[in-house]
C-alpha positions as CSV (number, residue, x, y, z in Angstrom):
1,M,-15.2,132.6,-34.0
2,R,-12.3,130.9,-34.6
3,N,-10.4,133.2,-31.9
4,V,-13.1,132.4,-29.4
5,I,-12.6,128.6,-29.9
6,N,-8.7,129.1,-29.9
7,I,-9.2,130.8,-26.5
8,L,-11.4,128.2,-25.1
9,C,-8.9,125.5,-25.9
10,I,-5.9,127.3,-24.5
11,L,-7.8,127.9,-21.0
12,C,-9.0,124.0,-21.0
13,F,-5.2,123.2,-21.8
14,T,-3.8,125.4,-19.1
15,A,-6.8,124.3,-16.6
16,S,-6.0,120.5,-17.2
17,S,-2.3,121.2,-16.9
18,F,-2.7,122.8,-13.5
19,A,-5.5,120.5,-12.1
20,Q,-4.9,119.9,-8.6
21,K,-5.3,116.2,-7.8
22,N,-6.2,114.7,-4.1
23,L,-4.1,112.8,-2.6
24,S,-5.4,110.7,0.7
25,L,-3.4,109.1,3.3
26,D,-4.8,105.6,1.9
27,E,-4.5,106.4,-1.4
28,A,-0.7,107.1,-0.7
29,I,-0.1,104.3,0.8
30,K,-1.6,102.2,-1.9
31,I,0.4,103.7,-4.4
32,A,3.6,103.0,-2.3
33,L,2.7,99.3,-2.0
34,H,2.4,99.4,-5.9
35,R,5.5,101.6,-7.0
36,N,8.0,100.8,-4.4
37,T,11.0,99.4,-6.5
38,T,12.5,97.6,-3.3
39,L,9.3,96.0,-2.9
40,Q,9.3,95.0,-6.5
41,K,12.6,93.5,-6.3
42,A,11.9,91.7,-3.0
43,E,9.0,89.9,-4.7
44,N,11.3,88.8,-7.6
45,N,13.7,87.3,-5.1
46,L,10.6,85.8,-3.4
47,N,10.2,83.6,-6.7
48,V,13.9,83.0,-6.9
49,S,13.1,81.2,-3.2
50,E,10.5,79.0,-4.4
51,G,12.3,77.9,-7.6
52,S,15.3,76.9,-4.8
53,V,12.6,74.6,-2.8
54,K,11.7,73.0,-6.2
55,V,15.2,72.5,-7.0
56,A,15.7,70.5,-3.6
57,Y,12.7,68.4,-4.2
58,G,14.4,67.4,-7.5
59,N,17.5,66.2,-6.1
60,L,15.5,63.7,-4.0
61,L,14.5,62.3,-7.1
62,P,16.5,60.2,-10.1
63,S,17.8,62.2,-13.1
64,L,17.0,61.1,-16.7
65,N,18.9,61.7,-19.7
66,A,18.2,60.5,-23.3
67,N,21.0,60.7,-26.2
68,G,21.2,59.9,-29.4
69,S,24.3,60.0,-32.1
70,F,25.1,59.6,-36.1
71,N,27.8,59.4,-37.3
72,W,29.0,59.2,-41.2
73,N,32.5,58.6,-42.4
74,R,33.7,58.3,-45.8
75,S,37.1,57.8,-47.2
76,E,38.8,58.2,-50.6
77,D,42.3,57.0,-51.6
78,K,43.5,57.8,-55.2
79,G,45.5,54.7,-55.5
80,G,49.4,54.4,-56.1
81,Y,52.2,51.8,-56.6
82,I,54.2,49.5,-53.8
83,N,57.3,47.7,-54.2
84,V,57.4,44.3,-52.9
85,G,60.2,42.6,-53.4
86,S,61.4,43.2,-57.2
87,T,57.8,43.5,-58.0
88,V,56.1,46.9,-58.4
89,I,52.0,46.6,-57.7
90,K,49.5,48.9,-58.7
91,I,47.0,50.0,-56.0
92,P,43.7,51.1,-57.8
93,P,41.6,53.9,-56.4
94,S,39.2,52.9,-53.6
95,T,36.2,54.8,-51.4
96,T,34.9,53.5,-48.4
97,E,31.8,54.8,-46.4
98,S,30.6,53.9,-43.1
99,R,27.4,54.8,-41.0
100,S,26.7,54.2,-37.2
101,Y,23.6,54.9,-35.4
102,S,23.3,55.0,-31.6
103,A,20.6,56.0,-28.5
104,S,20.8,55.8,-24.9
105,V,18.7,56.4,-21.8
106,S,20.5,56.5,-18.4
107,S,19.5,57.5,-14.8
108,N,21.3,58.3,-12.2
109,W,20.1,58.6,-8.5
110,T,21.7,59.4,-5.0
111,L,20.4,57.0,-2.6
112,F,22.3,58.5,0.2
113,D,24.5,61.4,0.8
114,G,24.8,61.8,4.5
115,L,21.4,62.9,4.3
116,S,22.5,66.6,3.1
117,N,19.7,66.3,0.6
118,F,17.0,66.4,3.1
119,S,18.6,68.7,5.0
120,T,19.1,71.3,1.9
121,L,15.2,70.6,1.1
122,S,14.8,71.8,5.0
123,Q,16.8,74.6,4.5
124,S,15.5,75.7,1.1
125,K,11.9,75.5,2.7
126,D,13.2,77.8,5.9
127,N,14.6,80.7,3.5
128,L,11.2,80.9,1.6
129,E,9.5,81.4,4.7
130,S,12.1,83.9,5.7
131,A,11.5,85.5,2.3
132,R,8.3,85.8,2.7
133,L,8.2,87.4,6.0
134,Q,11.0,89.6,5.1
135,L,8.2,90.7,2.2
136,E,5.8,91.3,4.9
137,N,8.1,93.2,7.0
138,L,9.1,95.4,4.0
139,K,5.7,96.2,3.3
140,Q,4.6,97.0,6.8
141,S,7.6,99.5,6.8
142,I,6.5,101.4,3.6
143,V,3.3,101.6,5.3
144,F,4.9,103.2,8.2
145,Q,7.2,105.4,6.2
146,T,4.3,106.4,4.0
147,I,2.7,107.6,6.8
148,T,5.4,109.5,8.7
149,L,6.2,111.6,5.2
150,Y,2.2,112.1,4.7
151,Y,1.8,113.4,8.2
152,A,5.2,115.5,8.0
153,V,3.2,117.0,4.6
154,I,0.0,117.8,6.7
155,N,2.0,119.1,9.6
156,A,4.0,121.7,7.4
157,Q,0.6,122.5,5.7
158,Q,-0.9,123.3,8.9
159,L,1.8,125.5,10.4
160,M,1.8,127.1,6.8
161,K,-1.9,128.4,7.4
162,V,-0.7,129.7,11.1
163,Q,1.5,131.6,9.5
164,E,-0.7,132.9,7.3
165,D,-3.0,133.9,9.6
166,N,0.0,135.4,11.4
167,V,0.6,137.6,8.6
168,K,-3.0,138.5,8.3
169,W,-3.5,139.9,11.8
170,N,-0.4,141.7,11.3
171,K,-1.6,143.4,8.1
172,R,-4.8,144.2,10.1
173,N,-2.9,145.4,13.1
174,L,-0.6,147.7,11.2
175,E,-3.9,149.0,9.0
176,T,-5.0,149.9,12.6
177,I,-2.0,151.5,14.2
178,I,-1.7,153.4,11.0
179,E,-4.9,154.8,11.4
180,R,-4.5,155.5,15.1
181,N,-1.4,157.5,14.3
182,K,-3.4,159.5,12.1
183,L,-5.2,160.4,14.8
184,G,-2.7,161.1,17.3
185,A,-3.5,157.6,19.3
186,V,-0.1,156.2,19.0
187,T,3.1,157.1,18.0
188,I,5.0,156.8,14.8
189,A,7.4,154.2,16.8
190,D,4.3,151.7,17.0
191,V,4.1,152.3,13.0
192,Y,7.4,151.5,12.6
193,S,7.7,148.2,15.2
194,Q,4.5,147.1,13.6
195,Q,5.9,147.1,9.9
196,V,8.7,145.0,11.3
197,K,6.6,142.6,12.8
198,E,4.7,142.1,9.4
199,G,7.9,142.0,7.8
200,N,9.1,139.4,9.8
201,A,5.6,137.4,9.5
202,E,6.0,137.5,5.8
203,L,9.6,136.2,6.1
204,S,8.1,133.0,8.6
205,L,5.3,132.4,5.8
206,I,7.8,132.0,3.3
207,Q,10.2,129.6,5.3
208,A,7.3,127.4,6.4
209,K,5.9,127.3,2.5
210,N,9.3,126.1,1.8
211,S,9.2,123.6,4.7
212,Y,5.8,122.3,3.0
213,E,7.2,122.1,-0.3
214,T,10.2,120.1,0.9
215,A,8.0,117.8,2.9
216,K,5.6,117.4,0.0
217,S,8.8,116.5,-2.4
218,N,9.8,114.1,-0.1
219,L,6.4,112.4,-0.1
220,L,5.9,112.4,-3.9
221,S,9.4,111.4,-4.4
222,Y,9.0,108.3,-2.2
223,L,5.6,107.3,-3.9
224,A,7.6,107.6,-7.5
225,L,5.3,110.6,-8.3
226,N,5.9,113.6,-10.4
227,V,7.1,116.3,-7.9
228,F,5.8,119.0,-10.1
229,D,2.4,117.8,-10.2
230,N,0.0,119.8,-8.1
231,Y,-1.2,117.6,-5.5
232,T,-3.7,118.7,-2.4
233,F,-3.6,117.1,0.8
234,A,-6.5,116.5,3.6
235,D,-6.8,119.9,5.2
236,S,-7.9,118.6,8.3
237,L,-8.0,115.5,10.8
238,T,-9.9,112.4,10.0
239,A,-12.4,110.8,12.2
240,S,-10.1,108.1,13.2
241,E,-7.3,110.5,13.6
242,K,-9.5,112.3,16.2
243,N,-10.3,109.3,17.9
244,I,-6.3,108.9,18.3
245,L,-6.1,112.1,19.7
246,E,-9.0,112.0,22.4
247,S,-8.0,108.4,23.7
248,K,-5.5,107.5,26.5
249,L,-3.1,105.6,24.4
250,A,-0.6,105.5,27.1
251,E,-3.0,103.9,29.5
252,D,-3.7,101.3,26.7
253,Y,-0.3,100.1,26.5
254,S,0.9,100.6,30.0
255,N,2.0,96.8,30.1
256,L,5.4,96.6,28.7
257,S,5.7,93.1,29.0
258,A,2.6,92.6,27.4
259,L,3.8,94.7,24.3
260,V,7.1,93.0,23.9
261,S,5.6,89.6,23.8
262,T,2.8,91.0,21.3
263,A,6.0,92.2,19.4
264,L,7.9,88.8,19.2
265,E,4.8,86.9,18.3
266,N,3.7,89.6,15.7
267,R,7.1,91.4,14.3
268,A,7.7,89.6,10.7
269,D,11.4,90.6,10.9
270,Y,11.8,88.7,14.4
271,K,9.9,85.7,12.8
272,S,12.1,85.8,9.6
273,A,15.4,85.9,11.9
274,Q,14.0,82.9,13.8
275,F,13.8,81.0,10.3
276,D,17.4,82.1,9.5
277,L,18.5,80.3,12.6
278,K,17.0,77.2,11.5
279,S,18.3,77.5,8.1
280,A,21.6,78.2,9.4
281,E,21.3,75.1,11.6
282,E,20.5,73.2,8.5
283,G,23.9,74.4,7.0
284,I,25.5,72.6,9.7
285,N,23.9,69.2,8.7
286,I,25.0,69.7,5.2
287,A,28.3,70.3,6.0
288,R,28.5,67.3,8.3
289,G,27.2,65.0,5.3
290,G,30.5,65.3,3.8
291,H,31.9,63.1,6.3
292,L,29.3,60.0,5.6
293,P,29.4,57.8,2.7
294,R,27.6,58.6,-0.4
295,L,25.9,55.9,-2.1
296,T,24.7,56.7,-6.1
297,N,23.0,54.3,-8.7
298,F,23.4,54.0,-12.3
299,I,21.2,52.6,-14.4
300,S,21.3,52.7,-18.8
301,Y,20.0,51.4,-21.8
302,S,21.8,51.8,-25.3
303,L,21.0,50.9,-28.7
304,R,24.0,50.8,-31.5
305,S,23.9,49.8,-35.4
306,N,25.6,50.6,-38.6
307,E,22.2,50.6,-40.2
308,L,19.1,52.5,-38.7
309,K,16.6,49.5,-39.6
310,N,19.0,47.5,-37.3
311,L,19.0,49.7,-34.6
312,L,17.0,47.7,-32.0
313,D,19.0,44.3,-32.6
314,S,22.0,45.3,-30.8
315,R,21.1,46.7,-27.2
316,T,23.2,47.3,-23.7
317,Y,22.1,47.0,-20.6
318,S,24.0,48.5,-17.4
319,I,23.2,49.2,-13.6
320,G,25.4,49.7,-10.8
321,L,26.1,51.2,-7.5
322,T,28.8,53.3,-6.6
323,L,30.0,53.9,-3.0
324,S,32.2,56.8,-2.0
325,L,33.9,56.9,1.4
326,P,35.4,60.2,2.2
327,I,38.8,58.9,3.8
328,F,40.8,62.7,3.7
329,S,39.7,65.8,1.9
330,G,42.3,68.3,3.1
331,F,40.5,69.1,5.9
332,R,38.0,70.8,3.7
333,I,34.9,69.3,5.3
334,S,36.0,70.3,8.7
335,N,36.5,73.7,7.7
336,N,32.7,73.6,6.3
337,V,31.3,72.2,9.5
338,Q,33.4,74.8,11.4
339,S,32.1,77.9,9.1
340,A,28.5,76.9,9.4
341,E,28.6,76.3,13.3
342,V,30.1,80.0,13.2
343,G,27.1,80.9,10.9
344,V,25.0,79.6,13.7
345,D,26.4,81.5,16.2
346,N,26.3,84.6,14.4
347,T,22.7,84.2,13.5
348,K,21.7,83.6,17.3
349,L,23.7,86.9,18.2
350,A,21.7,88.6,15.3
351,L,18.5,87.7,16.5
352,S,19.4,88.3,20.1
353,D,20.3,92.0,19.0
354,L,16.8,92.2,17.0
355,E,15.2,91.2,20.0
356,R,16.9,93.8,22.2
357,T,16.2,96.4,19.4
358,I,12.5,95.5,19.8
359,K,12.3,96.1,23.6
360,Q,14.3,99.3,23.3
361,N,12.0,100.8,20.5
362,I,9.2,99.9,22.3
363,Q,10.3,101.4,25.7
364,K,11.5,104.4,24.2
365,T,8.2,104.7,22.2
366,Y,6.0,104.2,24.9
367,L,7.8,106.8,26.8
368,D,7.7,109.1,23.9
369,L,3.8,108.6,23.9
370,Q,3.4,109.4,27.4
371,A,5.5,112.7,26.9
372,A,3.3,113.4,23.5
373,E,0.3,112.9,25.5
374,K,1.0,115.3,28.3
375,S,2.8,117.8,25.9
376,L,-1.0,117.4,23.9
377,E,-2.9,118.6,26.8
378,V,-0.6,121.4,28.1
379,N,-0.5,122.6,24.3
380,R,-4.3,122.6,24.0
381,T,-4.4,124.6,26.8
382,N,-1.7,126.9,26.3
383,V,-3.8,128.0,22.4
384,I,-6.9,128.8,24.6
385,A,-5.1,130.7,27.2
386,A,-2.9,132.7,24.7
387,E,-5.9,133.1,22.4
388,Q,-7.7,135.1,25.5
389,N,-4.6,137.1,26.5
390,R,-4.0,138.1,22.8
391,K,-7.8,139.5,23.0
392,V,-7.3,141.0,26.3
393,Q,-4.2,143.0,25.4
394,E,-5.4,144.2,22.1
395,E,-8.5,145.7,24.1
396,R,-6.0,147.4,26.7
397,Y,-4.2,148.7,23.7
398,A,-7.4,150.0,22.1
399,L,-7.9,151.6,25.4
400,G,-4.7,153.0,25.9
401,S,-3.6,151.1,29.0
402,S,-1.5,148.7,27.6
403,T,1.7,149.1,24.9
404,L,2.2,147.9,21.6
405,L,4.9,145.7,22.8
406,D,2.6,143.7,24.8
407,V,-0.1,143.1,22.0
408,L,2.9,142.0,20.1
409,T,4.2,139.7,22.5
410,A,0.7,138.2,23.1
411,N,0.3,137.5,19.4
412,S,3.8,135.7,19.2
413,D,2.7,133.8,22.3
414,Y,-0.7,132.8,20.6
415,T,1.3,132.0,17.2
416,T,3.6,129.9,18.9
417,A,1.1,127.9,21.2
418,R,-0.7,127.2,17.9
419,T,2.8,126.0,16.2
420,N,3.2,123.8,19.3
421,Y,-0.3,122.3,19.3
422,I,-0.4,121.5,15.8
423,S,3.1,119.6,16.1
424,A,2.1,117.8,19.4
425,Q,-0.9,116.8,17.4
426,F,1.1,115.0,14.8
427,S,3.5,113.8,16.8
428,Y,1.0,111.9,19.1
429,I,-0.7,110.7,15.9
430,Q,2.6,109.5,14.3
431,L,4.2,107.8,17.9
432,S,0.5,105.9,18.0
433,K,1.3,104.7,14.4
434,Q,5.1,104.1,15.5
435,L,4.0,101.9,18.4
436,K,1.9,100.1,16.4
437,Y,4.6,99.3,14.0
438,Y,7.0,98.2,16.3
439,I,4.6,95.5,18.0
440,G,3.8,94.2,14.4
441,A,0.3,95.5,14.4
442,L,0.3,97.5,11.7
443,N,-2.0,96.4,9.1
444,Y,-1.0,96.9,5.4
445,K,-3.2,94.2,3.6
446,K,-6.3,96.4,3.6
447,Y,-4.3,98.6,1.0
448,E,-3.2,95.8,-1.2
């Protein structure tokens, strides 16, 4: 009985160790948004930007400081002798002590600094908004990258099934040819030719399996999952993916100008670059503030006494204004202004480059989508034609009116047609997602 229990425990452990975990596209995206370390760093940096805004508000307010001190001194003199004229005088030992207490409250307030403090506040707000938009763009990029890697897995999985079917067909065909050779209907050369084809089909299957495992490893690594865990993926297209294949997206997105306008309105990275430009322009105002006078206010209230109980008896009140006029700073301020202006010019160039890149990406993706749509139609027809041609060649070969080479060529064409059709399907679906990503319409909030 104990042996039976041990065997059952081993079987349960083995089953749990190799239990398959189903991973859908939506689940993969959710995992990516929660585990991506780059995203986590960006979220941490966002907290820093929020803190910078608080500091900028604090610079508009007066500072307040409180101080307190206690001093104690003790002096001991063992005494001695001093000679005054011809008289020696003895000085007795002595001990003295002193204590002092003090407390103060002071405040400093920058009343005017060339409006640099207000520009700093505006700049920090722009930087915060830019950081938020960069975080949003990063989330969209993670969603799109996950989609790309997931479809690479599904595509490789479908292609592996094609090669599995090809191996099965070649095995069946080899068995048929061997039997026909025994009956004298075909030559031994046909047997050898089919054996070669079967070996090549098995090699292609091994290569397809390796491609599938590589694609799966890339996805799991990106999701920060264990690449050795046994995951299963969708083995068929979802309803939404089938709708994409049946739709005419190239016609829906035919207005490129409208697509570009939509992208410039929606793209988080483009809006973030616009806030970067505003922040750089505020940097010029901050630098120019160094040319203007600076006015500060000082207020203090202090107490001092040799005895703690009399601390409130001695009070000092102070108030003052300090006006600083920058006459010459070794061209430092002028250099700061020039550097800020260069920063604005470079930010404008970066914004212009980004706009051109957006237009180029949209145009290229649209053209690729058009080509993919046509390729989808052609390859769908090719699969039907290749399948029918293989059936015809098999029937003709069975009747002796066709050669084995014709059958093998027909099967190779059919396998190639299926491979091309599957690749065309996933290429079309991915391009549709890619176009949404480029126009800023890829939704990530539903996965958070």
